[in-house]
Each structure stands twice: as structure tokens, then as C-alpha cells.
MINU-485434 format. One record per residue (C-alpha): residue number from 1; chain; x, y, z. Coordinates in steps of 0.5 Angstrom, whole numbers, plus 500, padded with zeros to 3 digits. Layout:
residues N
+-----+--------+-----+-----+-----+
| num | chaine |  px |  py |  pz |
+-----+--------+-----+-----+-----+
| NUM |      A |   X |   Y |   Z |
...
+-----+--------+-----+-----+-----+
//
This chain:
residues 296
+-----+--------+-----+-----+-----+
| num | chaine |  px |  py |  pz |
+-----+--------+-----+-----+-----+
|   1 |      A | 112 | 187 | 565 |
|   2 |      A | 116 | 191 | 571 |
|   3 |      A | 122 | 195 | 568 |
|   4 |      A | 125 | 196 | 575 |
|   5 |      A | 125 | 189 | 577 |
|   6 |      A | 128 | 187 | 570 |
|   7 |      A | 134 | 191 | 571 |
|   8 |      A | 135 | 190 | 578 |
|   9 |      A | 133 | 183 | 578 |
|  10 |      A | 129 | 179 | 584 |
|  11 |      A | 122 | 177 | 584 |
|  12 |      A | 118 | 179 | 579 |
|  13 |      A | 123 | 179 | 574 |
|  14 |      A | 123 | 174 | 568 |
|  15 |      A | 127 | 172 | 562 |
|  16 |      A | 122 | 176 | 557 |
|  17 |      A | 125 | 181 | 553 |
|  18 |      A | 123 | 188 | 555 |
|  19 |      A | 121 | 190 | 548 |
|  20 |      A | 117 | 184 | 544 |
|  21 |      A | 120 | 183 | 537 |
|  22 |      A | 115 | 183 | 532 |
|  23 |      A | 114 | 178 | 527 |
|  24 |      A | 116 | 181 | 520 |
|  25 |      A | 111 | 183 | 515 |
|  26 |      A | 112 | 180 | 509 |
|  27 |      A | 120 | 179 | 510 |
|  28 |      A | 123 | 172 | 510 |
|  29 |      A | 131 | 172 | 512 |
|  30 |      A | 132 | 166 | 507 |
|  31 |      A | 128 | 170 | 501 |
|  32 |      A | 131 | 176 | 498 |
|  33 |      A | 125 | 177 | 494 |
|  34 |      A | 121 | 178 | 500 |
|  35 |      A | 124 | 185 | 501 |
|  36 |      A | 120 | 188 | 496 |
|  37 |      A | 112 | 188 | 496 |
|  38 |      A | 109 | 188 | 490 |
|  39 |      A | 102 | 191 | 489 |
|  40 |      A | 100 | 186 | 484 |
|  41 |      A | 103 | 179 | 482 |
|  42 |      A | 107 | 178 | 476 |
|  43 |      A | 103 | 176 | 470 |
|  44 |      A | 106 | 171 | 466 |
|  45 |      A | 108 | 173 | 458 |
|  46 |      A | 105 | 180 | 459 |
|  47 |      A | 112 | 182 | 456 |
|  48 |      A | 109 | 179 | 449 |
|  49 |      A | 102 | 179 | 450 |
|  50 |      A | 100 | 186 | 453 |
|  51 |      A | 104 | 190 | 449 |
|  52 |      A | 100 | 188 | 442 |
|  53 |      A | 093 | 190 | 445 |
|  54 |      A | 094 | 198 | 445 |
|  55 |      A | 090 | 203 | 448 |
|  56 |      A | 088 | 211 | 446 |
|  57 |      A | 094 | 210 | 440 |
|  58 |      A | 092 | 214 | 434 |
|  59 |      A | 095 | 213 | 427 |
|  60 |      A | 094 | 215 | 420 |
|  61 |      A | 092 | 211 | 414 |
|  62 |      A | 093 | 214 | 407 |
|  63 |      A | 089 | 211 | 401 |
|  64 |      A | 090 | 215 | 395 |
|  65 |      A | 091 | 222 | 396 |
|  66 |      A | 086 | 222 | 403 |
|  67 |      A | 089 | 221 | 410 |
|  68 |      A | 085 | 219 | 416 |
|  69 |      A | 086 | 219 | 423 |
|  70 |      A | 084 | 212 | 426 |
|  71 |      A | 085 | 208 | 432 |
|  72 |      A | 090 | 203 | 433 |
|  73 |      A | 087 | 197 | 437 |
|  74 |      A | 092 | 191 | 435 |
|  75 |      A | 099 | 191 | 432 |
|  76 |      A | 104 | 185 | 431 |
|  77 |      A | 105 | 179 | 427 |
|  78 |      A | 106 | 183 | 420 |
|  79 |      A | 099 | 186 | 421 |
|  80 |      A | 094 | 191 | 425 |
|  81 |      A | 087 | 192 | 427 |
|  82 |      A | 085 | 199 | 426 |
|  83 |      A | 078 | 203 | 427 |
|  84 |      A | 075 | 209 | 425 |
|  85 |      A | 070 | 213 | 421 |
|  86 |      A | 073 | 211 | 414 |
|  87 |      A | 071 | 208 | 408 |
|  88 |      A | 075 | 202 | 406 |
|  89 |      A | 073 | 196 | 402 |
|  90 |      A | 076 | 189 | 402 |
|  91 |      A | 083 | 188 | 399 |
|  92 |      A | 084 | 196 | 399 |
|  93 |      A | 091 | 198 | 399 |
|  94 |      A | 093 | 203 | 404 |
|  95 |      A | 099 | 206 | 408 |
|  96 |      A | 099 | 206 | 415 |
|  97 |      A | 104 | 211 | 418 |
|  98 |      A | 106 | 210 | 425 |
|  99 |      A | 111 | 215 | 426 |
| 100 |      A | 118 | 218 | 423 |
| 101 |      A | 121 | 212 | 418 |
| 102 |      A | 114 | 208 | 420 |
| 103 |      A | 110 | 208 | 414 |
| 104 |      A | 108 | 201 | 412 |
| 105 |      A | 104 | 199 | 406 |
| 106 |      A | 098 | 194 | 408 |
| 107 |      A | 092 | 191 | 404 |
| 108 |      A | 085 | 190 | 408 |
| 109 |      A | 084 | 183 | 410 |
| 110 |      A | 077 | 184 | 413 |
| 111 |      A | 072 | 189 | 415 |
| 112 |      A | 067 | 189 | 420 |
| 113 |      A | 063 | 196 | 422 |
| 114 |      A | 068 | 201 | 423 |
| 115 |      A | 074 | 196 | 424 |
| 116 |      A | 079 | 193 | 419 |
| 117 |      A | 084 | 188 | 419 |
| 118 |      A | 090 | 190 | 415 |
| 119 |      A | 096 | 185 | 413 |
| 120 |      A | 103 | 188 | 412 |
| 121 |      A | 107 | 188 | 405 |
| 122 |      A | 112 | 182 | 406 |
| 123 |      A | 118 | 185 | 403 |
| 124 |      A | 123 | 190 | 405 |
| 125 |      A | 121 | 197 | 403 |
| 126 |      A | 127 | 201 | 400 |
| 127 |      A | 125 | 208 | 400 |
| 128 |      A | 129 | 212 | 395 |
| 129 |      A | 129 | 213 | 387 |
| 130 |      A | 127 | 208 | 382 |
| 131 |      A | 134 | 208 | 379 |
| 132 |      A | 137 | 208 | 385 |
| 133 |      A | 133 | 202 | 387 |
| 134 |      A | 134 | 198 | 381 |
| 135 |      A | 142 | 199 | 381 |
| 136 |      A | 141 | 196 | 389 |
| 137 |      A | 137 | 190 | 387 |
| 138 |      A | 141 | 189 | 381 |
| 139 |      A | 148 | 189 | 385 |
| 140 |      A | 144 | 184 | 391 |
| 141 |      A | 142 | 179 | 386 |
| 142 |      A | 150 | 179 | 383 |
| 143 |      A | 152 | 178 | 390 |
| 144 |      A | 147 | 174 | 394 |
| 145 |      A | 144 | 170 | 388 |
| 146 |      A | 150 | 169 | 383 |
| 147 |      A | 147 | 162 | 380 |
| 148 |      A | 140 | 165 | 379 |
| 149 |      A | 138 | 163 | 372 |
| 150 |      A | 133 | 167 | 368 |
| 151 |      A | 126 | 164 | 367 |
| 152 |      A | 125 | 163 | 360 |
| 153 |      A | 117 | 163 | 360 |
| 154 |      A | 116 | 170 | 363 |
| 155 |      A | 111 | 174 | 359 |
| 156 |      A | 112 | 181 | 358 |
| 157 |      A | 109 | 186 | 363 |
| 158 |      A | 104 | 191 | 360 |
| 159 |      A | 101 | 193 | 367 |
| 160 |      A | 104 | 196 | 373 |
| 161 |      A | 109 | 200 | 368 |
| 162 |      A | 111 | 207 | 371 |
| 163 |      A | 113 | 213 | 367 |
| 164 |      A | 120 | 211 | 365 |
| 165 |      A | 117 | 205 | 362 |
| 166 |      A | 120 | 200 | 368 |
| 167 |      A | 115 | 196 | 371 |
| 168 |      A | 113 | 198 | 378 |
| 169 |      A | 112 | 190 | 380 |
| 170 |      A | 114 | 189 | 387 |
| 171 |      A | 121 | 185 | 389 |
| 172 |      A | 121 | 179 | 394 |
| 173 |      A | 127 | 181 | 398 |
| 174 |      A | 126 | 181 | 406 |
| 175 |      A | 132 | 184 | 410 |
| 176 |      A | 134 | 182 | 417 |
| 177 |      A | 139 | 185 | 422 |
| 178 |      A | 141 | 184 | 429 |
| 179 |      A | 140 | 190 | 434 |
| 180 |      A | 145 | 191 | 440 |
| 181 |      A | 141 | 194 | 445 |
| 182 |      A | 141 | 194 | 453 |
| 183 |      A | 146 | 189 | 454 |
| 184 |      A | 142 | 184 | 449 |
| 185 |      A | 142 | 182 | 442 |
| 186 |      A | 136 | 181 | 438 |
| 187 |      A | 134 | 179 | 431 |
| 188 |      A | 130 | 184 | 427 |
| 189 |      A | 126 | 185 | 421 |
| 190 |      A | 127 | 191 | 417 |
| 191 |      A | 120 | 193 | 414 |
| 192 |      A | 123 | 199 | 411 |
| 193 |      A | 129 | 203 | 410 |
| 194 |      A | 132 | 210 | 408 |
| 195 |      A | 138 | 214 | 408 |
| 196 |      A | 135 | 217 | 415 |
| 197 |      A | 132 | 211 | 419 |
| 198 |      A | 128 | 205 | 419 |
| 199 |      A | 122 | 201 | 421 |
| 200 |      A | 123 | 194 | 424 |
| 201 |      A | 120 | 188 | 427 |
| 202 |      A | 123 | 187 | 434 |
| 203 |      A | 120 | 182 | 439 |
| 204 |      A | 124 | 185 | 445 |
| 205 |      A | 122 | 191 | 449 |
| 206 |      A | 126 | 198 | 447 |
| 207 |      A | 127 | 204 | 451 |
| 208 |      A | 125 | 210 | 447 |
| 209 |      A | 131 | 215 | 446 |
| 210 |      A | 136 | 209 | 447 |
| 211 |      A | 142 | 209 | 442 |
| 212 |      A | 142 | 201 | 439 |
| 213 |      A | 147 | 199 | 434 |
| 214 |      A | 143 | 196 | 428 |
| 215 |      A | 148 | 190 | 425 |
| 216 |      A | 146 | 189 | 418 |
| 217 |      A | 152 | 184 | 416 |
| 218 |      A | 159 | 183 | 417 |
| 219 |      A | 163 | 190 | 417 |
| 220 |      A | 156 | 193 | 416 |
| 221 |      A | 153 | 197 | 422 |
| 222 |      A | 149 | 203 | 423 |
| 223 |      A | 148 | 207 | 430 |
| 224 |      A | 141 | 209 | 431 |
| 225 |      A | 136 | 212 | 436 |
| 226 |      A | 129 | 209 | 438 |
| 227 |      A | 125 | 215 | 435 |
| 228 |      A | 118 | 211 | 437 |
| 229 |      A | 115 | 204 | 439 |
| 230 |      A | 108 | 201 | 438 |
| 231 |      A | 107 | 194 | 440 |
| 232 |      A | 113 | 190 | 436 |
| 233 |      A | 114 | 195 | 431 |
| 234 |      A | 120 | 201 | 432 |
| 235 |      A | 122 | 207 | 429 |
| 236 |      A | 130 | 208 | 428 |
| 237 |      A | 133 | 215 | 427 |
| 238 |      A | 140 | 214 | 424 |
| 239 |      A | 146 | 218 | 427 |
| 240 |      A | 149 | 219 | 420 |
| 241 |      A | 146 | 218 | 413 |
| 242 |      A | 146 | 211 | 411 |
| 243 |      A | 148 | 209 | 404 |
| 244 |      A | 143 | 205 | 401 |
| 245 |      A | 148 | 201 | 396 |
| 246 |      A | 151 | 198 | 402 |
| 247 |      A | 145 | 194 | 403 |
| 248 |      A | 148 | 190 | 397 |
| 249 |      A | 153 | 187 | 402 |
| 250 |      A | 147 | 184 | 407 |
| 251 |      A | 144 | 178 | 404 |
| 252 |      A | 136 | 178 | 404 |
| 253 |      A | 131 | 173 | 405 |
| 254 |      A | 126 | 171 | 400 |
| 255 |      A | 118 | 173 | 402 |
| 256 |      A | 115 | 167 | 405 |
| 257 |      A | 110 | 163 | 400 |
| 258 |      A | 105 | 162 | 406 |
| 259 |      A | 104 | 167 | 412 |
| 260 |      A | 100 | 165 | 418 |
| 261 |      A | 096 | 171 | 420 |
| 262 |      A | 095 | 173 | 427 |
| 263 |      A | 089 | 171 | 430 |
| 264 |      A | 086 | 178 | 430 |
| 265 |      A | 086 | 178 | 423 |
| 266 |      A | 081 | 173 | 422 |
| 267 |      A | 084 | 170 | 416 |
| 268 |      A | 080 | 164 | 413 |
| 269 |      A | 087 | 161 | 410 |
| 270 |      A | 094 | 162 | 409 |
| 271 |      A | 093 | 165 | 402 |
| 272 |      A | 096 | 172 | 402 |
| 273 |      A | 094 | 178 | 397 |
| 274 |      A | 101 | 180 | 397 |
| 275 |      A | 102 | 175 | 391 |
| 276 |      A | 103 | 175 | 383 |
| 277 |      A | 096 | 178 | 382 |
| 278 |      A | 098 | 184 | 387 |
| 279 |      A | 105 | 185 | 382 |
| 280 |      A | 110 | 181 | 386 |
| 281 |      A | 116 | 179 | 382 |
| 282 |      A | 119 | 172 | 383 |
| 283 |      A | 127 | 173 | 384 |
| 284 |      A | 128 | 170 | 376 |
| 285 |      A | 123 | 175 | 374 |
| 286 |      A | 126 | 181 | 378 |
| 287 |      A | 133 | 179 | 375 |
| 288 |      A | 130 | 179 | 368 |
| 289 |      A | 127 | 186 | 369 |
| 290 |      A | 133 | 189 | 372 |
| 291 |      A | 138 | 186 | 366 |
| 292 |      A | 133 | 189 | 361 |
| 293 |      A | 130 | 183 | 358 |
| 294 |      A | 123 | 184 | 358 |
| 295 |      A | 120 | 187 | 352 |
| 296 |      A | 116 | 193 | 353 |
+-----+--------+-----+-----+-----+
//
């Protein structure tokens, strides 16, 4: 087009613009999300699915006094799949160490070549001395289960006994809490807790180094820092020492009678090895044990 004719008018001029407007590429004035081009489309549920499938994640497995490096392949739903050059047999008890305050007891549910399916112990592990734990559990029962009756048919336990004569059978209690983080509040399950930190099951994504507030009950909360995150498990480091006796102010739940394992554990049924033959007490048995009614 003749620019002179366009400016001065006359023959040859037209109503066409001097500079032709270009069609917007990927942008529509009626759509705000068209302003940002994404390299790939969003995949539905990737927040919940992909985080359980892990790559190049190394963790420690402890069996007895031996510790082994293994690959962590999957971690969710109260279990894990690991792989490595380690000898484990079906129903072996091991400890899976994920990080700071991140030790969880497991049992081997299946073995295939160099891969192993692990199921987590169901109850909340309380990391303290035997006497301190006994005093705490006694107070929990007094506060949260005051109407619990003794079980008349409980037989004395001659196995699982510790050096002080107290039974080493497992308690059946699970503590939960609410984690306030990133303008959200998420119900979490305590896998273990100590004076310095805790390991939690958390369905929400947590930011490493963030400082959430863990609320364990009415007027009972503790500030923490997220020390590590693997799958839906996270390690919390408390800002100050936590008095474990305060757990008695928070009512726990009982371990489930049935457990639906995640698909990668390939369980053939709902039966769990964390039952009576693994030394778990009922709540009635626990009360009798703590009150000294069992004959030794």
C-alpha cells in the first residue's frame, strides 16, 4: 500500500490500516487463562497419584542390627514398596527410616525377586522410655476411656516380656491431629511422635522448610518445621521440646480391625499381620497390664 496516498488522501488511498493487526496467538480477550501458554496440559489427579510413584529415592531398612540402603519405589496408604540387594523373608519385621523423626515399623507382606511390599504398623509409635510410655497410656485410658472394663478372661502373658518384667506387647491407639499450613487445614495421622518431632500421614502437599502448626486437641498445639516430605509421609521438627504427657489431653482412636492395603502391596485379603499373634493388646488388656493385674 502507498503510505503517501494514505496520509494525503486521493486516488489509491484506502480504508485499510497502515499496519495490519495480527491475529492473537493463543490469547483470547474473553479468557484470562489464555494469557499463559502451558508446555503440557494438566493431568487430572496428578497431585494425588504421581507423588506416590517415586524415582531415585534412597532410604534405609533396619533388620535387627543390620542396616541396608534400598530404593523406595512406592509410599502411600500405610505401606511401601522397596527394592534392593537385601535378604528379607515373608513376615519379617523391619524398620523403615525415611528421615529425621521418620522411623516406622513394618512387616514384609510379599517378596518378589529384589522387591518387597511392606505394611506399616498401625498404632502411633511413642518414642520415649518404657516407664514414661506406661504412665502416658494409663492417663490416656483414664481420660478418654473411663468406662472401660477389665477383661476377665485375659491370660497372663509369658512372652514379649522386657527386662523389667513389663509386657512388650503393642498398644492399639492411633493419634490424629489437624495441620494448619499454607492457608489450609488438613487432618493428619501421627505415625510416630517424640519430644523433638513427629512423622505424619498427610494427604496434602507440604512445602519443605515451611512452618505449620500441628493441633492435637483443644488448647494443645505445637509449632513445627517440615524437615522432609516423601510421598504422603512428612517429618516434622518441633520448634521446642514437646511434653509427651500432653498427649493424654488428645483422645486417640483404636487401630482398625480391617485394613485395605494399597494395590502395590498385592494383598490377597484384609487380614493384617499386626494382630494378636504379633503382640497387639486390646484396650482392655492394656488397662489390665498398666494397672498391674496381670500375674507374671
